[in-house]
C-alpha positions as CSV (number, residue, x, y, z in Angstrom):
1,M,-5.8,40.9,118.8
2,V,-5.3,44.5,117.7
3,N,-7.1,47.4,119.4
4,I,-7.7,50.7,117.6
5,F,-8.7,53.8,119.5
6,I,-10.0,56.9,117.8
7,N,-11.2,60.3,119.1
8,K,-14.9,60.6,118.3
9,V,-14.8,64.3,119.0
10,K,-12.4,65.0,116.1
11,N,-13.5,62.1,114.0
12,S,-17.3,61.9,114.4
13,N,-18.0,60.8,110.8
14,Y,-16.7,57.2,110.6
15,S,-17.9,53.7,109.7
16,I,-16.8,50.2,110.5
17,E,-17.2,47.3,108.1
18,S,-16.3,43.7,108.1
19,F,-14.2,42.1,105.3
20,I,-13.7,38.5,104.5
21,N,-10.0,38.1,103.7
22,G,-9.9,34.3,103.7
23,L,-6.8,34.2,105.9
24,S,-8.4,32.9,109.1
25,D,-11.8,32.1,110.6
26,H,-12.1,35.7,111.8
27,D,-13.3,38.5,109.5
28,A,-11.2,41.6,109.1
29,Q,-12.5,45.0,110.3
30,I,-12.2,48.1,108.2
31,L,-12.4,51.5,109.9
32,V,-13.2,54.3,107.4
33,L,-12.7,57.9,108.5
34,H,-14.8,60.2,106.4
35,N,-14.0,63.8,105.6
36,T,-10.6,63.6,107.1
37,N,-7.8,65.8,105.8
38,I,-4.3,64.4,106.2
39,Q,-1.5,66.9,105.9
40,C,1.5,65.7,104.0
41,P,4.7,66.4,105.9
42,K,7.0,68.9,104.2
43,A,10.1,67.4,102.5
44,Q,13.1,68.0,104.8
45,P,16.6,68.2,103.4
46,T,18.8,65.1,103.9
47,I,22.3,65.6,105.4
48,K,24.8,63.0,104.5
49,R,28.5,62.6,104.4
50,Q,30.2,62.3,101.1
51,I,31.6,58.8,101.2
52,N,32.7,57.5,97.9
53,G,35.8,56.2,96.2
54,T,37.4,59.7,95.9
55,T,36.9,60.7,99.5
56,I,38.0,57.3,100.8
57,A,41.3,57.6,98.8
58,Q,41.8,61.1,100.2
59,F,41.2,59.8,103.7
60,K,43.7,57.0,103.3
61,L,46.3,59.4,101.8
62,S,45.9,62.0,104.6
63,F,45.9,59.2,107.2
64,S,49.2,57.8,105.9
65,D,51.0,61.1,106.1
66,E,50.3,61.4,109.9
67,N,53.5,61.1,112.0
68,W,51.6,60.0,115.2
69,L,54.2,61.7,117.5
70,D,51.5,63.0,119.9
71,T,50.1,59.5,120.2
72,F,53.2,57.5,120.9
73,S,54.9,60.1,123.0
74,E,52.3,59.8,125.8
75,D,52.9,57.4,128.6
76,D,49.3,57.5,129.8
77,M,47.1,55.1,127.9
78,D,44.0,57.3,128.1
79,S,45.9,60.4,126.8
80,S,47.4,58.3,124.0
81,F,44.0,57.1,123.0
82,N,42.5,60.6,123.1
83,N,45.3,61.9,120.9
84,F,44.7,59.1,118.4
85,L,40.9,59.7,118.4
86,N,41.4,63.4,117.8
87,I,43.7,62.8,114.9
88,Y,41.3,60.2,113.5
89,L,38.3,62.4,113.7
90,R,40.1,65.4,112.3
91,H,41.0,63.5,109.1
92,Y,37.5,61.9,109.1
93,Y,35.6,65.2,109.2
94,H,37.9,66.7,106.7
95,S,37.8,63.9,104.2
96,F,34.1,63.2,104.5
97,P,32.3,66.5,104.8
98,L,28.6,66.9,105.4
99,K,26.4,67.9,102.5
100,K,22.8,68.9,102.4
101,Y,20.7,67.2,99.7
102,C,17.4,69.0,98.8
103,D,15.7,66.6,96.5
104,N,13.2,68.5,94.5
105,Y,12.1,65.5,92.5
106,T,10.7,63.5,95.4
107,K,7.5,65.5,95.2
108,Q,6.5,63.4,92.2
109,G,5.0,66.1,90.1
110,W,3.9,63.5,87.6
111,L,1.6,61.9,90.2
112,T,-1.8,63.4,89.2
113,K,-5.1,62.9,91.0
114,G,-6.2,60.5,88.2
115,I,-3.2,58.3,88.7
116,K,-3.7,58.3,92.5
117,I,-7.3,57.1,91.9
118,S,-6.1,54.5,89.4
119,C,-3.5,53.2,91.9
120,Q,-6.1,52.8,94.6
121,Q,-8.3,51.0,92.1
122,K,-5.4,48.7,91.3
123,R,-4.9,47.9,95.0
124,D,-8.6,47.1,95.4
125,L,-8.4,44.8,92.4
126,Y,-5.4,43.1,93.8
127,I,-7.2,42.4,97.1
128,L,-10.1,41.1,95.1
129,C,-7.9,38.8,93.1
130,K,-6.4,37.2,96.2
131,G,-9.8,35.9,97.3
132,T,-11.1,34.6,94.0
133,N,-10.2,32.1,91.3
134,N,-12.3,33.9,88.7
135,S,-10.2,34.0,85.5
136,K,-12.0,37.1,84.1
137,I,-11.3,39.1,87.2
138,I,-7.6,38.0,87.2
139,N,-7.2,38.8,83.5
140,Y,-8.9,42.2,84.0
141,Y,-6.4,43.0,86.9
142,K,-3.4,42.1,84.7
143,T,-4.7,44.2,81.8
144,Y,-5.4,47.1,84.2
145,C,-1.9,46.9,85.5
146,K,-0.4,47.1,82.0
147,I,-2.5,50.1,81.1
148,L,-1.7,51.9,84.3
149,S,2.0,51.2,83.9
150,K,1.9,52.8,80.4
151,V,0.1,55.8,81.8
152,I,2.6,56.3,84.6
153,K,5.5,56.1,82.1
154,T,3.9,58.7,79.8
155,A,3.2,61.0,82.7
156,K,6.8,60.7,84.0
157,R,8.2,61.4,80.5
158,H,6.1,64.6,80.1
159,H,7.0,65.8,83.6
160,F,10.7,65.2,83.2
161,N,10.7,66.8,79.7
162,N,9.1,69.9,81.2
163,L,11.7,70.0,84.0
164,I,14.6,69.8,81.5
165,K,12.9,72.3,79.2
166,C,12.4,74.9,81.9
167,S,15.7,74.4,83.6
168,K,18.6,76.8,83.4
169,N,21.1,74.0,83.9
170,K,19.7,71.2,81.7
171,T,22.7,68.9,82.3
172,K,22.5,69.1,86.0
173,T,18.7,68.7,86.0
174,M,19.0,65.6,83.7
175,W,21.5,63.9,86.0
176,N,19.5,64.7,89.1
177,I,16.5,63.0,87.5
178,V,18.6,60.0,86.5
179,K,19.9,59.6,90.1
180,T,16.5,60.0,91.6
181,E,14.9,57.4,89.3
182,T,17.8,54.9,89.8
183,N,18.0,55.6,93.5
184,N,21.8,56.2,93.0
185,R,23.5,59.1,94.7
186,D,27.0,57.8,94.6
187,S,28.4,58.1,91.1
188,N,31.3,55.7,92.1
189,D,28.9,52.9,93.0
190,K,28.6,51.4,89.6
191,L,28.7,48.0,87.9
192,P,32.2,46.8,86.9
193,L,33.3,47.2,83.3
194,N,34.1,43.9,81.5
195,I,37.2,44.5,79.3
196,E,38.6,41.4,77.5
197,G,37.3,39.1,80.3
198,N,38.7,41.3,83.1
199,S,36.3,43.0,85.6
200,I,37.4,46.6,86.3
201,K,35.6,48.8,88.8
202,D,38.2,51.1,90.2
203,Y,37.8,54.6,88.7
204,R,41.6,55.1,88.2
205,D,41.9,51.8,86.3
206,L,38.9,52.8,84.2
207,A,40.4,56.2,83.4
208,N,43.6,54.5,82.3
209,V,41.7,52.0,80.1
210,F,39.8,54.8,78.3
211,N,42.9,56.8,78.0
212,D,44.8,54.0,76.3
213,Y,41.9,53.3,74.0
214,F,41.5,56.8,72.7
215,I,45.3,57.2,72.3
216,N,45.6,54.1,70.1
217,A,42.1,54.4,68.5
218,T,43.3,56.8,65.7
219,N,46.3,54.7,64.6
220,T,44.1,51.5,64.6
221,H,41.5,53.1,62.5
222,Q,44.0,54.5,60.1
223,T,45.7,51.1,59.5
224,N,42.7,48.8,59.5
225,D,39.7,51.0,58.3
226,M,41.1,53.3,55.6
227,S,38.0,52.8,53.5
228,K,35.7,53.9,56.4
229,N,37.9,56.9,57.2
230,T,37.8,58.0,53.5
231,E,34.0,57.6,53.4
232,A,33.6,59.6,56.5
233,L,35.8,62.4,55.2
234,N,33.9,62.4,51.9
235,N,30.6,62.8,53.8
236,L,32.1,65.8,55.7
237,Y,33.3,67.4,52.5
238,S,29.9,66.9,50.9
239,V,28.1,68.6,53.8
240,F,30.5,71.5,54.3
241,N,31.0,73.0,50.9
242,K,32.4,76.2,52.1
243,P,36.0,76.3,53.6
244,F,36.3,76.4,57.3
245,P,37.2,79.8,58.8
246,Q,40.8,80.2,60.0
247,F,41.6,79.7,63.7
248,N,43.5,82.5,65.4
249,M,45.5,81.2,68.4
250,T,46.2,83.9,71.0
251,P,49.2,83.4,73.2
252,V,48.4,83.0,76.9
253,N,50.4,83.0,80.1
254,A,49.8,81.9,83.8
255,K,47.9,85.1,84.6
256,K,45.3,84.8,81.7
């Protein structure tokens, strides 16, 4: 049994209805508060520590360079532990700093009033389908879901296109949208790359694989795909009829 208490002074306009949900021999009770304004809480910035592959490697490296003289030179066990804890926390706070994330995309600017009404209608249809075997109602619900899904995708596409179009840093805005939509804030948390049957996930090994590939890619294409290279060069020459301007290389030093 669940008891619900409301303040009739603040919520004088309300109604109570019974609903047959088919789950038990007791009907459900629906409490509807009319003319009630619910204030949405303001989005608060999230503070998280930057823990990823790079910061973990930095933490291990700084931890391995510690000499631990202050820890092992103490005869008292409590003092030795306190020295160890201080050293550990110093490296921890330095390697994993706090960063404030202000997610501007959680406001869901694509969520219009019409989409909210449609989502509520979808939920009502879902509840109706659970208590009936009518094939027409079930098919109508499935069709409604497909149409609503297409509308939401279109609204998101237009909203994100406007964000990128009006942004001063389009690359950063684009990647923020990707991270928000994929719920992925850690760029190092990715699926492994399958290379010739070997699963590689470490970012240093991935960098070496791509480095080796691009170093040897030119020689491989020149020896095996001469016809393709010739065709590509001919296409470039046909597009750029005028000669390329001369490059002037300016000497630089450490100060420039």
